[in-house]
DRENDO-1510 file (C-alpha; in Angstrom, 1 decimal, always signed):
<recs>
REC; n; res; u; v; w
REC; 1; MET; -35.6; -149.3; +3.4 .
REC; 2; LYS; -35.9; -145.4; +3.5 .
REC; 3; GLY; -34.4; -143.3; +6.5 .
REC; 4; ARG; -31.6; -145.7; +7.3 .
REC; 5; CYS; -27.9; -145.0; +7.1 .
REC; 6; LEU; -25.9; -147.3; +4.3 .
REC; 7; VAL; -22.5; -147.7; +4.3 .
REC; 8; THR; -21.5; -148.7; +0.6 .
REC; 9; SER; -18.5; -150.5; -0.4 .
REC; 10; PRO; -15.8; -149.3; -2.6 .
REC; 11; PRO; -16.4; -149.2; -6.2 .
REC; 12; ALA; -15.4; -152.2; -7.9 .
REC; 13; PHE; -11.8; -152.2; -10.2 .
REC; 14; VAL; -12.0; -150.6; -13.2 .
REC; 15; PRO; -9.9; -151.8; -15.9 .
REC; 16; TRP; -7.3; -149.4; -17.2 .
REC; 17; ALA; -8.4; -149.6; -20.7 .
REC; 18; ALA; -12.3; -148.6; -19.5 .
REC; 19; LEU; -10.2; -145.7; -17.1 .
REC; 20; ALA; -8.7; -144.1; -20.1 .
REC; 21; VAL; -11.4; -144.4; -22.1 .
REC; 22; ALA; -13.6; -142.6; -19.4 .
REC; 23; THR; -11.3; -140.0; -18.6 .
REC; 24; LEU; -10.9; -138.7; -22.1 .
REC; 25; CYS; -14.6; -139.1; -22.7 .
REC; 26; LEU; -14.7; -136.8; -19.7 .
REC; 27; LEU; -12.2; -134.2; -21.1 .
REC; 28; ALA; -13.8; -134.2; -24.5 .
REC; 29; ALA; -15.3; -130.7; -23.9 .
REC; 30; PRO; -12.5; -128.3; -22.7 .
REC; 31; ALA; -13.1; -127.1; -19.3 .
REC; 32; ALA; -12.6; -123.4; -20.7 .
REC; 33; GLY; -15.8; -123.9; -22.4 .
REC; 34; GLN; -17.7; -124.5; -19.7 .
REC; 35; GLY; -19.7; -121.4; -17.9 .
REC; 36; ARG; -21.0; -120.9; -14.4 .
REC; 37; THR; -23.3; -124.0; -13.2 .
REC; 38; HIS; -26.9; -122.6; -11.5 .
REC; 39; ALA; -27.9; -125.3; -9.2 .
REC; 40; VAL; -31.5; -125.8; -8.2 .
REC; 41; ILE; -32.6; -128.7; -5.4 .
REC; 42; VAL; -36.2; -129.3; -4.8 .
REC; 43; THR; -38.1; -131.4; -2.1 .
REC; 44; GLY; -41.8; -132.4; -2.8 .
REC; 45; LEU; -44.2; -133.0; -0.1 .
REC; 46; GLY; -42.9; -135.7; +2.3 .
REC; 47; GLY; -46.2; -136.9; +3.3 .
REC; 48; SER; -44.7; -138.4; +6.7 .
REC; 49; ALA; -41.8; -137.4; +9.0 .
REC; 50; GLU; -39.7; -140.2; +7.9 .
REC; 51; TYR; -39.7; -139.0; +4.1 .
REC; 52; ARG; -39.6; -135.5; +5.2 .
REC; 53; ASP; -36.5; -136.0; +7.2 .
REC; 54; SER; -34.9; -138.2; +4.2 .
REC; 55; PHE; -35.6; -135.8; +1.4 .
REC; 56; HIS; -34.5; -132.9; +3.5 .
REC; 57; ALA; -31.1; -134.9; +4.1 .
REC; 58; GLU; -30.5; -135.7; +0.8 .
REC; 59; ALA; -30.9; -132.2; -0.5 .
REC; 60; SER; -28.9; -130.7; +2.2 .
REC; 61; THR; -26.1; -133.2; +1.3 .
REC; 62; ILE; -26.1; -132.3; -2.3 .
REC; 63; ARG; -26.4; -128.5; -1.4 .
REC; 64; SER; -23.3; -128.7; +0.9 .
REC; 65; ALA; -21.3; -130.8; -1.3 .
REC; 66; LEU; -22.0; -128.5; -4.2 .
REC; 67; LEU; -20.7; -125.6; -2.0 .
REC; 68; ASP; -17.8; -127.5; -0.2 .
REC; 69; ARG; -16.7; -130.1; -2.4 .
REC; 70; HIS; -17.2; -128.8; -5.8 .
REC; 71; GLY; -16.5; -125.2; -5.2 .
REC; 72; LEU; -20.2; -123.7; -6.5 .
REC; 73; PRO; -20.7; -120.0; -4.9 .
REC; 74; ALA; -23.5; -120.1; -2.6 .
REC; 75; GLU; -25.5; -117.4; -4.6 .
REC; 76; ASN; -25.7; -120.1; -7.5 .
REC; 77; VAL; -27.1; -122.9; -5.6 .
REC; 78; THR; -30.7; -122.5; -4.4 .
REC; 79; TYR; -32.8; -125.0; -2.5 .
REC; 80; LEU; -36.5; -125.0; -2.4 .
REC; 81; GLY; -38.0; -127.1; +0.4 .
REC; 82; GLU; -41.5; -128.3; +1.8 .
REC; 83; ARG; -40.8; -126.5; +4.8 .
REC; 84; VAL; -38.4; -123.4; +5.4 .
REC; 85; GLU; -38.5; -123.6; +9.2 .
REC; 86; VAL; -36.6; -127.1; +8.9 .
REC; 87; ASP; -33.5; -125.2; +8.4 .
REC; 88; PRO; -34.1; -121.4; +7.4 .
REC; 89; ALA; -30.3; -120.9; +6.6 .
REC; 90; ILE; -30.3; -122.8; +3.6 .
REC; 91; VAL; -33.7; -123.2; +2.6 .
REC; 92; ALA; -34.5; -120.2; +0.3 .
REC; 93; ASP; -38.2; -120.9; +0.3 .
REC; 94; ARG; -41.1; -123.3; -0.1 .
REC; 95; SER; -41.0; -125.6; -2.9 .
REC; 96; THR; -44.3; -124.5; -4.7 .
REC; 97; ARG; -44.6; -124.8; -8.1 .
REC; 98; ASP; -44.7; -121.1; -8.7 .
REC; 99; ASN; -41.7; -120.7; -6.6 .
REC; 100; VAL; -39.6; -123.6; -8.5 .
REC; 101; LEU; -40.9; -121.8; -12.0 .
REC; 102; ALA; -40.0; -118.4; -10.6 .
REC; 103; VAL; -36.3; -119.3; -9.7 .
REC; 104; LEU; -35.6; -120.9; -13.2 .
REC; 105; GLY; -37.0; -117.8; -14.8 .
REC; 106; ALA; -34.7; -115.6; -12.9 .
REC; 107; ILE; -31.6; -117.8; -13.5 .
REC; 108; ALA; -32.5; -118.0; -17.3 .
REC; 109; ARG; -32.5; -114.1; -17.2 .
REC; 110; ARG; -29.2; -113.8; -15.9 .
REC; 111; ALA; -27.5; -117.2; -17.5 .
REC; 112; GLY; -24.7; -116.6; -19.9 .
REC; 113; ALA; -24.8; -118.4; -23.0 .
REC; 114; MET; -22.5; -121.0; -21.9 .
REC; 115; ASP; -23.5; -121.7; -18.6 .
REC; 116; ARG; -25.2; -124.8; -17.4 .
REC; 117; LEU; -28.4; -125.6; -15.2 .
REC; 118; PHE; -28.2; -128.4; -12.7 .
REC; 119; LEU; -31.8; -129.2; -11.3 .
REC; 120; VAL; -32.4; -132.0; -8.8 .
REC; 121; LEU; -36.0; -133.1; -7.8 .
REC; 122; ILE; -36.7; -134.8; -4.7 .
REC; 123; GLY; -39.8; -136.3; -3.8 .
REC; 124; HIS; -42.7; -138.8; -4.2 .
REC; 125; GLY; -43.8; -138.7; -7.9 .
REC; 126; THR; -47.6; -139.9; -9.1 .
REC; 127; ALA; -49.3; -140.6; -12.3 .
REC; 128; SER; -52.7; -140.1; -12.8 .
REC; 129; GLY; -55.2; -139.2; -15.9 .
REC; 130; GLY; -52.4; -139.9; -18.5 .
REC; 131; GLY; -50.0; -137.4; -16.8 .
REC; 132; VAL; -47.0; -137.5; -14.6 .
REC; 133; GLN; -46.1; -135.0; -11.5 .
REC; 134; LEU; -43.9; -134.3; -8.6 .
REC; 135; ASN; -45.9; -134.0; -5.7 .
REC; 136; LEU; -45.3; -130.3; -4.1 .
REC; 137; PRO; -46.7; -127.9; -1.5 .
REC; 138; GLY; -50.2; -126.6; -3.8 .
REC; 139; PRO; -50.2; -127.5; -7.3 .
REC; 140; ASP; -48.0; -130.3; -8.4 .
REC; 141; LEU; -45.4; -130.0; -11.1 .
REC; 142; THR; -45.5; -131.4; -14.4 .
REC; 143; PRO; -43.2; -132.1; -17.4 .
REC; 144; ASP; -45.3; -129.6; -19.2 .
REC; 145; ASP; -44.4; -126.9; -16.5 .
REC; 146; LEU; -40.7; -127.7; -16.7 .
REC; 147; GLU; -40.8; -127.6; -20.4 .
REC; 148; MET; -42.0; -124.0; -20.5 .
REC; 149; ALA; -39.7; -123.1; -18.0 .
REC; 150; LEU; -36.6; -124.9; -20.0 .
REC; 151; ARG; -37.3; -123.2; -23.2 .
REC; 152; ALA; -35.6; -120.1; -21.9 .
REC; 153; PHE; -32.4; -122.0; -21.9 .
REC; 154; PRO; -32.0; -122.4; -25.4 .
REC; 155; THR; -27.9; -122.7; -25.7 .
REC; 156; GLN; -27.2; -123.8; -22.0 .
REC; 157; THR; -26.7; -127.6; -21.1 .
REC; 158; ILE; -29.3; -128.7; -18.9 .
REC; 159; ALA; -28.9; -131.5; -16.4 .
REC; 160; LEU; -32.1; -132.7; -14.7 .
REC; 161; VAL; -32.0; -135.3; -11.9 .
REC; 162; HIS; -35.2; -136.2; -10.5 .
REC; 163; THR; -34.9; -139.0; -7.9 .
REC; 164; GLY; -38.4; -139.8; -7.1 .
REC; 165; SER; -41.0; -142.4; -8.1 .
REC; 166; ALA; -42.9; -142.3; -11.4 .
REC; 167; SER; -39.8; -140.3; -12.6 .
REC; 168; GLY; -39.4; -141.9; -15.8 .
REC; 169; GLY; -42.6; -140.1; -17.0 .
REC; 170; PHE; -40.5; -136.8; -17.3 .
REC; 171; ILE; -37.9; -138.3; -19.9 .
REC; 172; ALA; -39.8; -138.6; -23.1 .
REC; 173; PRO; -41.5; -134.8; -22.7 .
REC; 174; LEU; -38.2; -133.1; -21.7 .
REC; 175; SER; -35.7; -134.9; -23.8 .
REC; 176; GLY; -33.9; -132.8; -26.4 .
REC; 177; PRO; -30.6; -131.4; -27.4 .
REC; 178; ASN; -28.3; -130.3; -24.8 .
REC; 179; ARG; -30.1; -132.0; -22.1 .
REC; 180; ILE; -29.1; -134.5; -19.6 .
REC; 181; LEU; -32.1; -136.6; -17.8 .
REC; 182; VAL; -31.7; -138.8; -15.0 .
REC; 183; ALA; -34.7; -140.7; -13.6 .
REC; 184; ALA; -34.8; -143.3; -10.9 .
REC; 185; THR; -37.6; -145.1; -12.6 .
REC; 186; ARG; -37.9; -146.5; -16.4 .
REC; 187; THR; -41.4; -145.4; -16.6 .
REC; 188; GLU; -44.1; -143.3; -14.7 .
REC; 189; ARG; -45.7; -147.1; -13.6 .
REC; 190; GLN; -42.7; -147.6; -11.1 .
REC; 191; LEU; -44.5; -145.8; -8.0 .
REC; 192; ASN; -42.8; -147.3; -5.3 .
REC; 193; ALA; -40.9; -145.2; -3.1 .
REC; 194; THR; -37.5; -145.0; -4.4 .
REC; 195; GLU; -33.8; -145.1; -2.8 .
REC; 196; PHE; -32.3; -143.5; -5.7 .
REC; 197; GLY; -31.9; -140.0; -3.9 .
REC; 198; HIS; -30.0; -141.3; -1.1 .
REC; 199; PHE; -27.2; -142.9; -3.1 .
REC; 200; PHE; -27.1; -140.2; -5.8 .
REC; 201; ALA; -26.5; -138.0; -2.8 .
REC; 202; ALA; -23.6; -140.1; -1.5 .
REC; 203; ALA; -22.4; -139.8; -5.4 .
REC; 204; VAL; -22.4; -136.1; -5.2 .
REC; 205; ALA; -20.9; -135.8; -1.5 .
REC; 206; GLY; -18.3; -138.4; -1.8 .
REC; 207; GLU; -15.1; -139.9; -3.5 .
REC; 208; ASP; -16.5; -143.3; -4.4 .
REC; 209; ALA; -18.4; -142.2; -7.7 .
REC; 210; ASP; -14.8; -140.6; -9.1 .
REC; 211; MET; -14.2; -143.7; -11.1 .
REC; 212; ASP; -11.6; -142.4; -13.1 .
REC; 213; LYS; -9.7; -140.8; -9.9 .
REC; 214; ASP; -9.3; -137.2; -11.6 .
REC; 215; ASP; -10.8; -135.7; -8.4 .
REC; 216; ARG; -14.1; -134.4; -10.1 .
REC; 217; VAL; -17.2; -136.3; -10.8 .
REC; 218; SER; -19.3; -136.4; -13.8 .
REC; 219; LEU; -23.0; -136.9; -14.0 .
REC; 220; LEU; -22.5; -140.2; -15.7 .
REC; 221; GLU; -20.4; -141.1; -13.1 .
REC; 222; ALA; -22.9; -140.5; -10.5 .
REC; 223; PHE; -25.4; -142.0; -12.4 .
REC; 224; LEU; -23.5; -145.4; -12.8 .
REC; 225; PHE; -22.5; -145.0; -9.0 .
REC; 226; THR; -26.3; -144.5; -7.8 .
REC; 227; ARG; -27.5; -147.5; -10.1 .
REC; 228; ARG; -25.2; -149.9; -9.1 .
REC; 229; GLU; -25.8; -149.1; -5.3 .
REC; 230; VAL; -29.6; -148.9; -5.8 .
REC; 231; GLU; -29.5; -152.6; -7.4 .
REC; 232; ARG; -26.7; -153.9; -4.7 .
REC; 233; LEU; -29.1; -152.8; -1.9 .
REC; 234; TYR; -32.2; -154.9; -3.2 .
REC; 235; GLU; -30.0; -157.6; -3.9 .
REC; 236; ASN; -29.1; -157.6; -0.3 .
REC; 237; GLU; -32.3; -157.2; +0.9 .
REC; 238; ASN; -33.4; -160.3; -1.3 .
REC; 239; GLU; -36.1; -157.8; -2.6 .
REC; 240; LEU; -37.6; -157.5; -6.0 .
REC; 241; LEU; -36.2; -154.3; -7.9 .
REC; 242; THR; -39.0; -151.9; -8.1 .
REC; 243; GLU; -37.0; -149.1; -9.5 .
REC; 244; THR; -35.0; -149.1; -12.7 .
REC; 245; ALA; -32.8; -146.0; -13.2 .
REC; 246; VAL; -32.3; -144.6; -16.7 .
REC; 247; LEU; -30.5; -141.7; -18.5 .
REC; 248; ASP; -31.0; -140.0; -21.7 .
REC; 249; ASP; -28.5; -137.4; -23.1 .
REC; 250; ASN; -29.0; -137.9; -27.1 .
REC; 251; GLY; -32.3; -135.9; -27.3 .
REC; 252; ASP; -34.4; -139.0; -28.7 .
REC; 253; GLY; -36.6; -139.4; -25.6 .
REC; 254; GLU; -35.4; -143.0; -25.2 .
REC; 255; ALA; -33.9; -143.3; -21.9 .
REC; 256; SER; -31.0; -146.2; -21.2 .
REC; 257; HIS; -31.0; -148.1; -17.8 .
REC; 258; ASP; -27.3; -149.3; -19.5 .
REC; 259; ALA; -25.9; -145.7; -20.3 .
REC; 260; GLY; -22.4; -145.8; -20.6 .
REC; 261; LEU; -19.3; -144.0; -22.6 .
REC; 262; ASP; -20.2; -146.0; -25.9 .
REC; 263; GLY; -23.9; -144.5; -25.8 .
REC; 264; PRO; -26.5; -144.1; -27.4 .
REC; 265; ASP; -27.0; -142.4; -23.9 .
REC; 266; GLY; -24.1; -141.2; -21.5 .
REC; 267; PRO; -21.1; -139.5; -23.6 .
REC; 268; LEU; -23.1; -135.9; -23.1 .
REC; 269; ALA; -23.4; -136.7; -19.4 .
REC; 270; ALA; -19.6; -137.7; -18.9 .
REC; 271; THR; -18.7; -134.0; -20.0 .
REC; 272; PHE; -21.3; -132.6; -17.4 .
REC; 273; HIS; -18.8; -132.2; -14.1 .
REC; 274; LEU; -20.5; -131.7; -11.0 .
REC; 275; GLY; -17.4; -129.4; -9.8 .
REC; 276; GLY; -14.0; -130.0; -8.6 .
REC; 277; VAL; -11.0; -128.8; -10.5 .
REC; 278; SER; -13.3; -127.9; -13.6 .
REC; 279; GLY; -15.1; -125.5; -11.4 .
REC; 280; THR; -12.8; -122.8; -12.1 .
REC; 281; ALA; -11.2; -123.8; -15.3 .
REC; 282; GLY; -12.9; -121.2; -17.2 .
REC; 283; GLN; -11.4; -118.5; -14.7 .
REC; 284; VAL; -8.3; -117.0; -14.8 .
REC; 285; PRO; -6.9; -117.0; -11.5 .
REC; 286; ASP; -5.0; -113.8; -9.8 .
REC; 287; ASP; -2.3; -116.4; -8.3 .
REC; 288; PRO; +0.6; -116.3; -10.8 .
REC; 289; GLU; +1.5; -119.6; -10.3 .
REC; 290; LEU; -2.0; -121.0; -10.6 .
REC; 291; ALA; -2.7; -119.3; -13.8 .
REC; 292; ARG; +0.8; -121.0; -15.1 .
REC; 293; LEU; -0.8; -124.5; -13.7 .
REC; 294; TYR; -4.3; -123.7; -15.5 .
REC; 295; GLU; -2.2; -123.1; -18.7 .
REC; 296; GLU; -0.3; -126.2; -18.5 .
REC; 297; ARG; -3.3; -128.3; -18.0 .
REC; 298; ALA; -4.9; -126.7; -20.6 .
REC; 299; THR; -2.1; -127.7; -22.9 .
REC; 300; ILE; -2.4; -131.2; -21.7 .
REC; 301; GLN; -6.3; -131.5; -22.5 .
REC; 302; ALA; -5.3; -130.1; -26.0 .
REC; 303; ARG; -2.9; -133.0; -26.3 .
REC; 304; ILE; -5.7; -135.4; -25.4 .
REC; 305; ASP; -8.1; -133.7; -27.5 .
REC; 306; GLY; -5.5; -134.0; -30.5 .
REC; 307; LEU; -5.0; -137.8; -30.0 .
REC; 308; ARG; -8.7; -138.5; -29.9 .
REC; 309; ALA; -9.1; -136.8; -33.2 .
REC; 310; ARG; -6.6; -139.4; -34.2 .
REC; 311; ARG; -8.2; -142.3; -32.7 .
REC; 312; GLY; -9.4; -143.9; -36.1 .
REC; 313; GLN; -6.0; -143.9; -37.5 .
REC; 314; MET; -4.5; -146.0; -34.4 .
REC; 315; GLY; -5.3; -149.3; -33.2 .
REC; 316; GLU; -6.7; -149.7; -29.8 .
REC; 317; ASP; -3.6; -151.0; -27.9 .
REC; 318; GLU; -1.5; -148.0; -29.6 .
REC; 319; TYR; -4.0; -145.5; -28.5 .
REC; 320; LEU; -4.4; -146.5; -25.0 .
REC; 321; ASP; -0.7; -146.9; -24.7 .
REC; 322; ALA; -0.2; -143.4; -26.1 .
REC; 323; LEU; -3.3; -142.0; -23.9 .
REC; 324; GLU; -2.0; -143.3; -20.5 .
REC; 325; PRO; +1.0; -141.5; -20.1 .
REC; 326; ILE; -0.8; -138.4; -21.0 .
REC; 327; LEU; -3.6; -139.1; -18.3 .
REC; 328; VAL; -1.3; -139.7; -15.6 .
REC; 329; GLU; +0.3; -136.3; -16.3 .
REC; 330; LEU; -3.0; -134.5; -16.4 .
REC; 331; ALA; -4.0; -136.2; -12.8 .
REC; 332; LEU; -1.1; -135.0; -11.3 .
REC; 333; LYS; -1.4; -131.3; -12.6 .
REC; 334; ASN; -5.0; -131.5; -11.2 .
REC; 335; ARG; -3.4; -132.4; -8.0 .
REC; 336; GLU; -1.1; -129.4; -8.2 .
REC; 337; ILE; -3.9; -127.2; -8.8 .
REC; 338; ARG; -6.3; -128.6; -6.1 .
REC; 339; ALA; -3.1; -128.4; -3.6 .
REC; 340; ILE; -2.9; -124.4; -4.3 .
REC; 341; GLU; -6.8; -124.1; -4.3 .
REC; 342; GLY; -7.4; -126.0; -1.1 .
REC; 343; GLY; -9.8; -128.4; -2.3 .
REC; 344; GLY; -11.1; -131.1; -0.1 .
REC; 345; ALA; -10.0; -134.6; -0.8 .
</recs>
């Protein structure tokens, strides 16, 4: 199934109640509290031209989307690949274990307390001798390697997405507070090549993962879209599902396939936006008109937070009826902001 260009169908209809709750959860953490996002994309050993090309295509798609669609500055996005010569304009260095750890260390030294780390691992994973690893040029990368590196981010929110085989083995060793962990497989025993990376790249780059249509994609939305498309592909091919995507964001080391807004895993991932209008919300723009719109959006978000605080005192229908017009108002405000910022569709 690898190496093919797959066209996915539009997302299923989302009932208004679910959409409203989803948007509310996405806005639970004020955008102004978010610092910069530092993204690191790593592709491992392909083992064959087919996989090398596939891994590079996924990584370059994610990189381009983070820059062009989600508004991250180029200096905040690093792509380490198996072979720099594949595209030296975008591949910063080889994806050796030492280079991965060095990049993470450099980011940790310059990261602010409220910054975020978005780490995407693409490649083949293996499990041997009771351990699991991502296959890289030279020594492989293990959860212990990453845990040592990630300790340098004590206050920052960390999102790690491992799209490869055996990736589930990275969950328990890396789970902790302020960490969102996504794996293409439930355990290290699922060793077949995965389809997760292709669809995750599509989630980051396209519009279909934006379930609540607020012009931004949360990590939870990207996970749910990818999980659904992977399962749809296997079903269409009439093949046994050999990869079971999971997410852990409550720090208990127990990842959920059925992650969602009701937990136990999913609420934190819902607040981690890949970019869009939230990418600049913590900054004060020079444009007076844009500054005014930012202030108005913050006021709307404060009203949502206030409504959320009173939710326990309201019936569900009463709560959703009160929430709906505010969400519409927020969506229209985001549209105004994107029009001025020149954001893409």
